[in-house]
C-alpha positions in Angstrom: 34.1 -77.6 47.5 31.3 -75.8 45.6 31.7 -75.5 41.9 31.2 -72.5 39.4 30.5 -72.2 36.0 32.6 -70.7 33.3 30.8 -67.4 33.9 31.6 -67.5 37.6 28.3 -68.9 38.8 27.6 -71.5 41.5 27.3 -75.0 39.5 24.1 -76.7 40.9 24.0 -79.3 38.5 27.1 -80.9 38.2 28.6 -83.3 40.9 32.0 -83.9 41.5 33.4 -86.4 43.5 32.1 -89.0 45.9 29.9 -88.1 48.7 30.9 -88.8 52.5 34.4 -89.5 53.7 36.0 -93.3 53.4 38.9 -94.6 54.5 41.4 -94.0 51.8 39.2 -91.3 50.1 41.3 -88.2 48.4 40.4 -84.5 48.7 38.3 -82.8 45.9 40.0 -80.8 43.2 40.3 -77.2 43.7 37.6 -75.0 42.1 38.7 -73.0 38.9 38.5 -69.4 39.4 35.1 -67.4 38.4 35.1 -66.0 34.8 32.8 -63.2 33.4 31.3 -63.3 29.7 30.7 -60.0 27.7 27.3 -59.7 26.6 28.0 -57.9 23.8 30.3 -60.3 22.0 30.7 -63.4 24.3 34.3 -62.5 25.3 35.3 -64.2 28.7 37.1 -61.9 31.3 38.6 -63.2 34.8 37.3 -60.1 36.6 34.4 -57.7 36.7 36.8 -55.0 36.0 38.2 -56.5 32.7 34.8 -56.8 31.8 33.7 -53.3 32.4 36.8 -51.9 30.9 35.6 -54.3 27.7 31.9 -53.0 27.9 33.1 -49.5 28.1 35.5 -49.7 25.0 32.7 -51.0 23.0 30.5 -48.3 24.1 33.1 -45.7 23.0 33.3 -47.5 19.8 29.7 -47.5 19.3 29.4 -44.1 20.2 32.3 -42.8 17.8 30.6 -45.0 15.0 27.1 -43.3 15.9 28.8 -39.9 16.0 30.7 -40.6 12.7 27.6 -41.7 11.1 25.6 -38.8 12.0 28.3 -36.3 11.2 28.1 -38.0 7.6 24.6 -37.6 7.6 24.5 -34.1 8.7 27.1 -33.2 5.9 25.1 -35.2 3.6 21.9 -33.0 4.6 23.8 -29.9 4.7 25.3 -30.6 1.2 22.0 -31.3 0.0 20.3 -28.2 1.4 23.3 -26.3 0.2 22.7 -27.7 -3.4 19.0 -27.0 -3.0 19.8 -23.5 -2.3 22.4 -23.1 -5.1 19.6 -24.6 -7.6 16.9 -22.1 -6.2 19.1 -19.3 -6.5 20.1 -20.2 -10.0 16.4 -20.9 -11.0 15.4 -17.4 -9.2 18.4 -15.6 -11.4 17.2 -17.2 -14.5 13.5 -16.3 -14.1 14.5 -12.9 -13.4 16.7 -12.7 -16.6 14.0 -13.9 -18.5 11.4 -11.5 -16.8 13.9 -8.6 -17.5 14.6 -9.6 -21.3 10.6 -9.6 -22.0 10.4 -6.3 -20.4 13.5 -5.0 -22.7 11.9 -6.5 -25.5 8.8 -4.5 -24.8 10.9 -1.3 -25.1 10.7 -0.6 -21.3 13.5 -0.4 -18.4 12.6 -3.5 -16.0 14.2 -1.6 -13.2 11.2 1.0 -13.4 8.7 -2.1 -12.3 11.2 -4.0 -10.4 10.0 -3.2 -6.9 6.5 -2.7 -7.8 5.6 -5.7 -10.0 8.5 -8.0 -11.0 10.1 -8.6 -7.3 6.6 -9.5 -5.9 5.8 -11.8 -8.9 8.9 -13.5 -8.6 8.7 -14.0 -4.8 5.3 -15.3 -5.2 6.4 -17.8 -7.7 9.4 -18.9 -5.5 7.2 -19.0 -2.3 5.8 -22.3 -4.3 9.0 -24.4 -4.2 9.2 -27.0 -2.0 12.5 -27.7 0.5 14.9 -29.8 -1.7 13.1 -29.7 -5.0 15.5 -31.1 -7.6 13.8 -29.0 -10.2 13.0 -25.6 -8.7 13.2 -23.8 -12.2 9.7 -25.4 -12.6 8.1 -23.2 -10.4 8.7 -20.0 -12.7 6.4 -20.3 -15.8 8.3 -19.5 -19.0 5.7 -16.7 -19.9 6.1 -15.0 -16.3 7.6 -12.0 -18.1 4.7 -11.3 -20.5 2.3 -12.3 -17.7 3.7 -9.2 -15.6 3.6 -7.2 -18.7 0.0 -7.9 -19.6 -0.9 -7.3 -15.8 0.7 -4.0 -15.7 -0.5 -2.9 -19.2 -4.1 -3.8 -18.2 -3.9 -1.9 -15.0 -2.6 0.9 -17.1 -5.4 0.9 -19.8 -7.7 0.9 -17.0 -6.1 4.0 -15.4 -6.1 5.8 -18.7 -10.0 5.1 -19.1 -10.5 6.3 -15.8 -8.9 9.5 -16.5 -11.1 9.9 -19.4 -14.4 9.0 -17.9 -13.9 11.6 -15.1 -14.3 14.1 -17.9 -16.0 12.2 -20.7 -19.5 11.1 -19.4 -22.1 9.4 -21.5 -23.8 13.0 -21.7 -20.6 15.0 -22.4 -21.4 16.2 -26.1 -25.0 16.9 -24.9 -24.0 18.8 -22.0 -21.3 20.5 -24.1 -23.1 21.2 -27.0 -26.9 22.0 -25.5 -29.7 22.9 -27.6 -30.2 26.0 -25.6 -27.1 27.4 -27.7 -29.6 27.7 -30.7 -32.1 30.0 -28.8 -30.4 33.5 -29.2 -29.3 32.3 -32.6 -32.5 31.4 -33.9 -34.4 34.5 -32.4 -31.7 36.8 -33.9 -32.2 35.3 -37.5 -35.9 35.2 -37.2 -36.1 38.6 -36.1 -34.0 39.7 -38.8 -36.8 38.9 -41.2 -39.9 39.3 -39.1 -39.1 42.6 -37.3 -39.3 44.8 -40.4 -42.4 43.1 -41.4 -43.7 43.5 -38.3 -42.9 47.4 -38.3 -44.1 47.3 -42.0 -47.8 46.2 -41.2 -47.6 48.7 -38.5 -46.9 51.4 -40.9 -49.7 50.0 -43.3 -52.2 50.2 -40.3 -51.1 53.7 -39.2 -51.2 55.0 -42.9 -54.8 53.5 -43.1 -54.0 50.8 -45.9 -54.9 48.2 -43.4 -57.9 48.5 -41.1 -57.7 46.9 -37.7 -59.3 43.5 -38.5 -56.5 43.6 -41.6 -53.9 44.4 -39.5 -54.8 41.8 -37.1 -55.0 39.2 -39.8 -51.9 40.2 -41.3 -50.2 40.0 -37.8 -51.8 36.4 -37.1 -50.2 35.3 -40.7 -46.8 36.9 -39.7 -46.7 35.1 -36.3 -47.8 31.8 -37.8 -45.0 32.4 -40.3 -42.6 33.3 -37.7 -43.6 30.1 -35.8 -42.6 28.2 -38.9 -39.5 30.1 -39.4 -38.4 29.3 -35.9 -39.0 25.6 -36.2 -37.0 25.6 -39.5 -34.1 27.4 -38.2 -34.1 25.4 -34.9 -34.2 22.4 -37.1 -31.4 23.5 -39.0 -29.5 24.3 -35.9 -30.2 21.1 -34.5 -28.8 19.4 -37.3 -25.4 21.4 -37.0 -25.1 20.5 -33.2 -25.8 16.9 -34.1 -23.3 16.8 -36.2 -20.8 18.5 -34.1 -21.6 16.4 -31.4 -21.2 13.3 -33.3 -17.8 14.6 -34.3 -16.8 15.2 -30.7 -18.4 11.8 -29.8 -15.7 10.1 -32.4 -12.9 12.1 -31.0 -13.9 10.7 -27.5 -14.5 7.4 -28.6 -10.9 7.7 -30.6 -9.3 8.5 -27.3 -10.7 5.6 -25.6 -9.8 3.4 -28.3 -6.2 4.9 -27.7 -6.6 4.2 -23.9 -7.5 0.6 -24.4 -4.9 -0.1 -26.8 -2.1 1.1 -24.5 1.0 -1.0 -25.0 3.6 -1.0 -21.7 6.1 1.6 -23.3 3.2 3.9 -24.3 2.5 7.2 -22.4 -0.8 8.7 -22.4 -2.2 11.6 -20.7 -6.0 12.3 -20.5 -5.8 15.9 -19.7 -4.5 16.4 -23.4 -7.8 14.8 -24.6 -10.0 16.4 -22.4 -8.1 20.0 -23.2 -8.4 19.2 -27.0 -12.2 18.4 -26.5 -12.6 21.7 -24.6 -11.3 23.5 -27.6 -13.3 21.8 -29.9 -16.5 22.6 -28.1 -15.5 26.4 -27.9 -14.7 26.3 -31.7 -18.3 24.9 -32.3 -19.9 27.1 -30.1 -18.0 30.2 -31.7 -18.7 29.0 -34.9 -22.4 28.1 -34.4 -24.0 31.7 -35.4 -21.9 31.6 -39.0 -23.0 27.8 -39.4 -26.6 28.5 -38.8 -26.6 31.5 -41.1 -25.2 29.6 -43.7 -27.8 26.9 -43.6 -30.5 29.6 -43.4 -28.9 31.0 -46.6 -31.4 33.0 -48.7 -34.4 31.4 -47.3 -37.1 33.9 -47.3 -39.8 32.7 -44.6 -42.4 35.5 -45.2 -42.9 38.5 -47.5 -44.9 41.8 -47.1 -47.0 40.7 -50.1 -48.2 37.5 -48.5 -49.1 39.2 -45.0 -50.9 42.3 -46.8 -52.8 39.9 -48.8 -53.9 38.0 -45.7 -54.8 41.4 -44.4 -56.8 42.4 -47.4 -58.6 39.0 -47.7 -59.9 39.7 -44.0 -60.8 43.3 -44.1 -62.1 42.9 -47.7 -62.4 45.8 -50.5 -62.8 48.6 -47.6 -60.5 51.5 -48.0 -59.4 52.1 -44.2 -58.8 56.1 -45.1 -62.3 56.6 -46.9 -64.9 55.6 -48.8 -64.2 52.5 -51.4 -63.7 53.7 -55.0 -66.3 53.3 -57.4 -66.9 49.3 -58.2 -64.9 48.7 -54.8 -61.9 46.9 -56.6 -59.3 49.6 -56.4 -58.7 49.5 -52.5 -58.6 45.7 -52.8 -55.9 45.9 -55.7 -53.9 48.5 -53.6 -53.4 45.9 -50.6 -52.5 43.3 -52.8 -49.9 45.5 -54.6 -48.7 48.2 -51.7 -46.5 49.8 -54.6 -49.5 51.2 -56.4 -50.7 54.5 -55.7 -53.5 54.8 -53.4 -56.5 57.1 -53.0 -54.4 59.8 -51.3 -51.6 59.4 -54.1 -49.1 58.0 -51.6 -46.4 55.6 -52.7 -46.8 52.2 -50.9 -43.9 52.4 -48.6 -44.3 51.1 -44.9 
């Protein structure tokens, strides 16, 4: 009878009994029943069913262990994630409190800047936190609040300066107080002195005290002195305007300095400065005639005597109304002193 191994396989190596039959030979012993060994733990079973049942049980135990381990790992992962989220939330809350405190110390309600500046800055910092970071607070700079304030303040100052620059261009003072403002004032002041002199020279010619050559010479002298007077008065006016422009420039510079030094809690209205500058300009313009008149004061740019002397020097000792008196000196003397009596016995009023 064939023999089987302990695992139930045909034993091809061992030899049991004696080959052949002989007289008196007995029957070989019966073969042992087959057995089945588990490949997982070397346990031996008498049937495939028992083996399969055992293997199934082992697999179930293995699966249960794996499931338990996975559940434990999942729980640990979930806990780690939850712990991280808690740390992250606490870090964000702490950072927000620090930022709000910085705003409060600056004298400003942080809620006014929450949506526009604070929240975006906190979110940008929070976005740099890596998952499961053990120290998410490190993502938030301890100076974050002041950094946000500085950024807002810089923008506020820039906006204030832009508001000023819309009105206060580099040429604002010269444009607001142009030299052309002097034209009517110079003309008026010069005319006050030279119009009467012109009329007096005309009267002197009409009365014969000046000949045509003498009148023309006196008129040329008058025009020369008038040109000098105009230049002098205009220079005085330019000096007045220059001072007023400098004052206006100082005011504008002060406005720009204020804008450049704004703090977060400060308010700034560019229109208040532009309105005040406009008021000052109008005050300067309205006060220009009086200021220029005061600058001229009692300056006398020409006298009738000077002009008559110029005319007399040109026409010589000739009496425009008749023959020159004996010696010829009388007529010349009359020209130099229009208050003396002349040949016709008239007073020297022109």
